[in-house]
C-alpha positions in Angstrom: 0.0 0.0 0.0 2.8 2.4 0.9 4.7 1.8 -2.3 1.7 2.0 -4.5 0.4 5.3 -3.0 3.9 6.8 -3.1 4.3 5.9 -6.7 0.9 7.5 -7.5 1.9 10.8 -5.9 5.4 10.7 -7.5 3.8 10.1 -10.9 1.4 12.9 -10.3 4.2 15.3 -9.6 6.1 14.2 -12.7 3.1 14.4 -15.0 2.0 17.7 -13.5 5.5 19.1 -14.1 5.5 18.2 -17.8 2.0 19.5 -18.3 2.8 22.8 -16.6 5.9 23.2 -18.8 4.0 22.4 -21.9 1.3 24.9 -20.9 4.0 27.6 -20.6 5.2 26.9 -24.2 2.5 29.3 -25.5 4.4 32.2 -23.7 7.9 31.2 -24.8 8.5 32.5 -28.3 11.8 34.4 -28.1 15.3 33.6 -27.0 14.9 36.0 -24.1 11.8 34.1 -23.0 13.9 30.9 -22.9 16.9 32.5 -21.1 15.4 35.0 -18.7 11.6 34.8 -19.0 11.4 38.1 -20.8 12.9 39.9 -17.8 9.4 40.5 -16.5 8.9 38.2 -13.4 7.4 39.9 -10.4 9.3 39.7 -7.0 6.8 37.4 -5.3 6.6 35.0 -8.2 10.3 35.0 -8.7 11.0 34.5 -5.0 8.7 31.4 -5.0 10.5 30.1 -8.1 13.9 30.6 -6.5 12.7 28.8 -3.4 11.4 26.0 -5.6 14.7 25.5 -7.4 17.0 26.2 -4.4 15.4 23.7 -2.0 17.1 20.7 -3.5 17.6 17.0 -2.4 20.1 18.2 0.2 17.5 20.4 1.8 14.5 18.0 1.6 16.3 14.8 2.6 20.0 15.6 3.3 19.6 17.9 6.3 17.4 15.4 8.2 19.9 12.7 7.4 22.8 14.8 8.7 21.1 15.7 12.0 20.1 12.0 12.4 23.7 10.9 12.0 25.7 13.8 13.6 23.4 15.7 15.9 22.5 19.4 16.2 25.9 20.6 14.9 24.4 20.0 11.5 21.9 22.8 11.9 24.7 25.0 10.4 23.5 23.7 7.0 20.0 25.3 6.9 21.5 28.4 8.5 24.2 28.6 5.9 21.8 28.0 3.0 19.6 30.9 4.1 22.4 33.2 5.0 23.8 32.8 1.5 20.9 34.9 0.2 21.5 37.6 2.8 25.1 37.9 1.5 23.8 37.9 -2.0 21.3 40.6 -1.2 23.9 42.9 0.4 26.6 42.5 -2.2 25.5 41.6 -5.7 21.7 41.1 -6.3 20.8 44.6 -7.7 24.2 45.2 -9.6 23.9 41.8 -11.3 20.4 42.7 -12.6 21.6 46.1 -13.7 24.4 44.5 -15.7 21.8 43.4 -18.2 23.6 40.1 -18.8 22.0 36.7 -19.4 24.5 34.5 -17.7 27.6 34.6 -15.5 30.0 34.4 -18.5 28.1 37.3 -20.0 28.8 39.3 -16.8 32.5 38.4 -16.8 33.0 39.5 -20.4 31.0 42.6 -20.0 32.9 43.7 -16.9 36.4 42.7 -17.9 36.3 42.5 -21.8 38.0 39.2 -22.0 36.7 36.3 -24.2 39.1 33.9 -22.5 37.7 34.7 -19.1 34.3 34.1 -20.6 35.4 30.6 -21.7 36.8 29.9 -18.2 33.5 31.0 -16.7 31.6 28.8 -19.1 33.6 25.8 -18.1 33.1 26.5 -14.4 29.3 27.1 -14.8 29.0 23.7 -16.4 31.2 22.0 -13.9 29.4 23.4 -10.9 26.0 22.8 -12.5 26.7 19.2 -13.2 28.2 18.6 -9.7 25.0 20.0 -8.2 22.8 18.1 -10.6 24.2 14.7 -9.5 22.7 14.9 -6.0 19.3 15.4 -7.4 19.6 12.1 -9.3 21.1 10.5 -6.1 18.1 11.7 -4.1 15.6 10.3 -6.7 17.4 7.0 -6.7 17.5 6.7 -2.9 13.9 7.8 -2.5 12.5 5.3 -5.0 14.6 2.5 -3.6 13.6 3.2 0.0 9.9 3.4 -1.0 9.5 0.7 -3.5 12.7 -1.3 -3.7 13.2 -0.3 -7.3 16.8 0.0 -8.6 18.2 3.5 -7.9 18.9 4.1 -11.6 15.1 4.1 -12.3 14.6 7.2 -10.1 17.7 8.9 -11.7 16.4 8.2 -15.2 12.9 9.4 -14.4 14.2 12.8 -13.2 16.5 13.1 -16.2 13.6 12.4 -18.7 11.1 14.7 -17.0 13.5 17.6 -16.6 14.7 17.3 -20.2 11.1 17.4 -21.5 10.1 20.2 -19.2 13.0 22.5 -20.2 12.7 21.7 -23.9 9.0 22.8 -23.7 9.5 26.4 -22.7 12.8 27.3 -21.1 12.9 29.8 -18.2 9.4 31.4 -18.8 7.5 28.1 -18.4 10.0 26.9 -15.8 9.2 29.9 -13.6 5.6 28.8 -13.3 6.6 25.2 -12.5 9.2 26.1 -9.8 6.9 28.6 -8.0 4.3 25.9 -7.7 6.9 23.4 -6.6 8.0 25.6 -3.7 4.5 25.4 -2.2 4.2 21.7 -2.9 7.5 21.1 -1.1 6.5 23.3 1.9 3.2 21.6 2.3 4.7 18.1 1.8 7.3 18.6 4.5 5.3 20.7 6.9 2.0 18.8 7.2 3.7 15.4 7.9 6.1 17.0 10.3 3.3 18.6 12.3 1.4 15.3 12.4 4.5 13.4 13.5 5.2 15.9 16.3 1.7 15.2 17.5 2.3 11.5 17.6 5.6 12.1 19.5 3.8 14.3 22.1 1.2 11.6 22.5 3.8 8.9 23.0 5.7 11.0 25.6 9.1 9.9 24.3 12.1 11.8 25.6 14.0 13.9 22.9 17.4 13.1 24.3 18.4 9.4 24.2 21.4 7.3 24.8 23.7 6.7 21.8 22.9 3.8 19.6 24.8 2.0 16.8 23.4 2.4 13.3 23.7 -0.4 10.8 27.2 -0.6 9.3 28.6 2.4 11.4 29.9 3.3 14.8 27.9 4.9 17.6 25.7 7.9 17.0 26.7 10.8 19.2 24.2 12.2 21.7 22.4 15.3 20.4 24.9 18.2 20.8 27.5 16.0 22.4 31.2 16.8 22.2 33.2 13.9 20.7 36.5 15.3 22.0 37.4 16.9 18.6 36.2 20.4 19.2 38.8 21.9 17.0 37.6 19.9 14.0 34.0 20.7 14.8 34.8 24.4 15.0 36.7 24.3 11.7 34.1 22.3 10.0 31.3 24.6 11.0 33.2 27.7 9.9 34.2 26.2 6.6 30.6 25.0 6.0 29.3 28.5 6.6 31.9 30.0 4.3 31.0 27.6 1.5 27.2 28.0 1.9 27.2 31.8 2.5 29.6 32.6 -0.3 28.8 29.8 -2.6 25.1 30.7 -3.1 26.0 33.7 -5.3 28.1 31.4 -7.5 25.4 28.8 -8.2 24.5 29.3 -11.9 20.8 28.4 -11.4 20.4 30.9 -8.6 22.2 33.8 -10.2 20.4 33.5 -13.5 17.1 34.1 -11.6 18.0 37.7 -10.9 18.3 38.4 -14.6 14.5 37.7 -14.9 13.5 40.6 -12.7 12.6 43.9 -14.4 15.2 45.9 -12.6 17.6 46.1 -9.7 15.0 47.3 -7.2 12.8 44.2 -7.8 15.9 42.0 -7.6 16.4 43.2 -4.0 12.8 42.8 -3.2 12.9 39.3 -4.6 15.9 38.4 -2.4 14.1 39.6 0.8 11.1 37.4 0.1 13.3 34.4 -0.7 15.0 34.7 2.7 11.5 34.5 4.4 10.4 31.6 2.3 13.6 29.6 3.0 13.4 30.4 6.7 9.9 29.0 6.8 10.8 25.8 5.0 13.9 25.1 7.1 11.9 24.9 10.3 10.8 21.4 9.3 13.7 19.2 8.1 15.4 19.2 11.6 12.2 17.9 13.0 12.5 14.7 11.0 16.2 14.3 11.9 15.5 14.6 15.7 12.5 12.3 15.6 14.4 9.7 13.6 17.0 9.6 16.4 14.2 8.4 18.7 12.1 6.1 16.4 14.8 4.8 14.0 17.7 3.7 16.1 18.6 1.2 13.4 18.2 1.7 9.6 17.3 -1.2 7.4 20.2 -2.9 5.7 21.3 -1.0 2.6 19.2 2.1 3.3 21.0 5.5 3.5 20.6 8.0 6.3 19.3 10.5 3.7 16.0 8.5 3.5 14.9 8.9 7.2 12.4 11.6 6.1 10.7 9.1 3.9 10.9 6.2 6.4 9.7 8.0 9.6 6.0 8.3 8.9 5.5 4.6 8.5 7.5 3.9 11.7 5.7 6.4 13.8 2.2 6.0 12.4 1.9 2.5 10.8 -1.1 1.9 8.7 -3.2 4.1 6.5 -2.1 7.4 8.1 1.5 6.5 7.7 0.9 5.5 4.1 -0.7 8.9 3.3 2.0 10.9 5.1 4.7 8.9 3.3 3.1 9.6 0.0 2.9 13.3 0.7 6.6 13.4 1.7 7.5 11.5 -1.5 5.7 14.0 -3.6 7.5 16.8 -2.0 10.9 15.1 -2.4 10.4 14.5 -6.1 9.3 18.1 -6.5 12.6 19.1 -5.0 14.6 16.9 -7.3 12.7 18.1 -10.4 12.7 21.7 -9.6 16.4 22.1 -8.8 17.5 19.9 -11.7 15.3 22.0 -14.0 16.9 25.2 -12.9 20.3 23.8 -13.3 19.5 22.6 -16.8 18.4 26.0 -17.9 21.5 27.6 -16.5 23.8 25.0 -18.0 22.0 24.9 -21.4 22.2 28.7 -21.6 26.0 28.8 -21.4 26.5 25.7 -23.5 24.3 27.2 -26.3 26.2 30.5 -26.3 29.7 29.2 -25.9 29.7 25.6 -27.4 26.7 24.7 -29.5 26.3 27.8 -31.7 30.1 28.3 -32.2 30.5 24.7 -33.3 27.6 24.8 -35.6 28.8 28.1 -37.2 32.1 26.4 -38.0 30.2 23.7 -39.9 28.1 26.4 -41.7 25.0 24.9 -40.1 22.1 27.3 -39.4 20.1 27.1 -36.2 18.1 29.7 -34.4 18.6 30.7 -30.7 15.8 28.4 -29.4 17.0 25.5 -31.5 20.5 25.8 -30.1 19.1 26.1 -26.5 17.2 22.9 -26.9 20.2 21.0 -28.3 22.2 22.3 -25.4 19.5 21.1 -23.0 19.9 17.5 -24.1 23.7 17.8 -23.4 23.0 19.5 -20.0 21.0 16.6 -18.7 22.7 13.6 -20.3 26.2 14.2 -18.9 25.1 14.4 -15.2 23.2 11.1 -15.6 26.5 9.5 -16.8 28.4 11.1 -13.9 25.8 9.8 -11.4 27.0 6.3 -11.9 30.4 7.3 -10.5 29.2 9.5 -7.6 26.0 7.7 -6.5 27.6 6.4 -3.4 28.4 9.8 -1.8 26.0 11.5 0.6 23.6 14.1 -0.6 24.8 16.9 1.7 28.5 16.0 1.0 28.1 16.3 -2.8 26.1 19.5 -2.5 28.5 21.0 0.0 31.4 20.4 -2.4 29.5 22.1 -5.2 28.9 25.1 -2.9 32.6 25.1 -2.0 33.6 25.2 -5.7 31.2 28.0 -6.4 32.5 30.0 -3.4 36.1 29.6 -4.5 35.5 30.7 -8.1 32.5 32.9 -8.8 32.3 34.6 -5.5 35.7 36.5 -6.0 34.7 37.4 -9.5 31.3 38.8 -8.6 32.3 40.6 -5.4 35.4 42.2 -6.7 33.8 42.7 -10.2 31.0 44.6 -8.6 32.9 46.6 -6.0 36.6 46.9 -7.0 37.3 48.9 -10.1 40.9 47.7 -10.3 40.1 44.1 -10.9 41.6 42.8 -14.2 40.9 39.8 -16.4 44.2 38.2 -15.6 43.6 38.7 -11.9 40.1 37.3 -12.1 41.3 34.3 -14.1 44.2 33.6 -11.7 41.9 33.7 -8.7 39.2 31.5 -10.3 41.8 28.9 -11.5 43.4 28.8 -8.1 40.1 28.3 -6.3 38.9 25.8 -8.9 42.0 23.6 -8.9 42.4 23.5 -5.1 38.7 22.7 -4.6 38.6 20.1 -7.4 41.6 18.3 -5.9 39.9 18.2 -2.6 36.7 16.9 -4.3 38.6 14.1 -6.1 40.3 13.1 -2.8 37.0 13.0 -0.9 35.1 11.1 -3.7 37.8 8.5 -4.4 39.8 7.4 -1.4 38.3 9.5 1.3 39.9 12.4 3.1 41.6 10.4 5.9 41.8 11.4 9.5 43.5 14.1 11.5 44.1 17.7 10.4 44.7 16.8 6.8 41.4 14.9 6.5 39.3 17.7 8.0 40.9 20.4 5.9 40.4 18.4 2.6 36.9 17.4 3.4 35.9 21.1 4.2 38.1 23.1 1.8 36.2 26.4 1.6 37.8 27.9 4.7 41.2 28.1 2.8 40.3 27.9 -0.9 38.1 31.0 -0.8 40.6 33.4 0.8 43.3 32.0 -1.4 41.2 32.7 -4.5 40.5 36.3 -3.3 44.2 36.9 -2.6 45.3 35.7 -6.1 42.7 37.9 -7.7 44.0 41.0 -5.9 47.7 40.3 -6.3 47.6 39.5 -10.0 45.3 42.5 -10.6 47.8 44.8 -8.8 50.5 43.3 -11.0 48.6 43.9 -14.3 47.2 47.5 -13.9 47.4 48.0 -17.7 44.8 45.3 -18.2 42.0 47.3 -16.5 39.4 47.8 -19.2 38.9 51.4 -20.5 35.2 51.2 -20.0 35.5 50.2 -16.3 34.2 53.6 -15.0 31.2 53.5 -17.2 30.4 49.8 -16.3 30.8 50.5 -12.6 28.4 53.4 -12.9 25.9 51.3 -14.6 26.1 48.6 -11.9 25.6 51.1 -9.1 23.3 53.7 -10.5 19.9 53.4 -8.8 17.1 52.1 -11.0 17.2 53.6 -14.4 16.0 51.3 -17.2 19.2 49.5 -18.1 20.1 49.1 -21.8 20.1 45.5 -22.8 23.5 44.2 -23.8 24.1 41.4 -26.3 25.0 37.9 -25.0 28.6 38.5 -26.1 30.3 41.8 -25.4 31.3 43.6 -28.7 33.4 46.3 -27.2 
């Protein structure tokens, strides 16, 4: 009964997503519609859409799994996810919109007049996007396996197919409608079962704090808030996590592109304020599942990951029809999370692949294709590659993979955006040096974590949480190389900086590739 009802709700979410995307096709007629929804999305609607795509598998399932496994120290994750938008609001939200660009590579070339820097940004957008895409496929596979016993590749394939169909239908304009609805689906799907389960817990009278217990295949879970004797590693890990999440948010391609859909900089700021409220409301609930799971799920079934405790808890606490219904509701919200985030990533990745890879390659072969046709071809590439990568990374935890994506974004695009918006002396060589330094150091850490594990001691902790040292290193390289190359400051820098910071005049649209 549980599996059948869950499959029905999952199918309903998938079918509804495709239908909503197809419905939006009637409004998607131009390249600007596909890229940035015609730059006409209202703050409230855009905020809901950002919440829909930002609340990913790591938010819906991963946070509860982290709290279940490691205790209340993991509350830094929802705090960091939300604080990232506060930093974005203060530093770059309005200037990014005033830049008039479509994508992060557009901004880089417009600000620093370097085609090579644009190519580097394109590579990083794709890399970060694919790294963040993989956890959505992981979550879908874990969820379907936990609920039905189906092979994990089935869930990953389902998300890939639905997302591809949805983005092909109407790009950003239709996706905005879908993601805004998905936010409310996710909020309802996580809030109602959480409130019901808290009621069951209060009725049972179970104590919140329990003695440690050994999960299957692991050591002993620490007591909530307990100190394991490694306070230095806990402090460093918390600090590094906050750096990655707070500074990495502005570098996530699917988040940044959303601010190009607002009419102007003022509405971009208003959008960000609403987003902070919506995220804060959602993040009240995932910790509830993690803490209740520590009471009612002292042992996980063999082969079941900690990230699935949100899905397993309703049946454990309320066996029978009520538990079946609550599980189905949570499953619907989980798949809405996978689909919404993966769709946003696909639009962002497809945008840069179309501009920097697909159309240039086709032009060399003298093939003709319009902007929408190139975008759709890039969409297929944007979803196929992550599905292939998933086979190599499917064993990693959701929050671990997402955290590494945030760390990479923080060490690359954060220095470019912050210094590009606020420091006139930034040069293209300086930006490139900082981004390459941040990318290489973070990618090396990612490879170590994914392959052999980070090990123990100081070295292991530093490698598994790289943002605390890779981000300052990237900023330092940007500044030092820019100081060493003052002749590389673009002549139009003063005009560009004035445009970024002049309050709310209608910005002149710029082409997708700066023409000088």
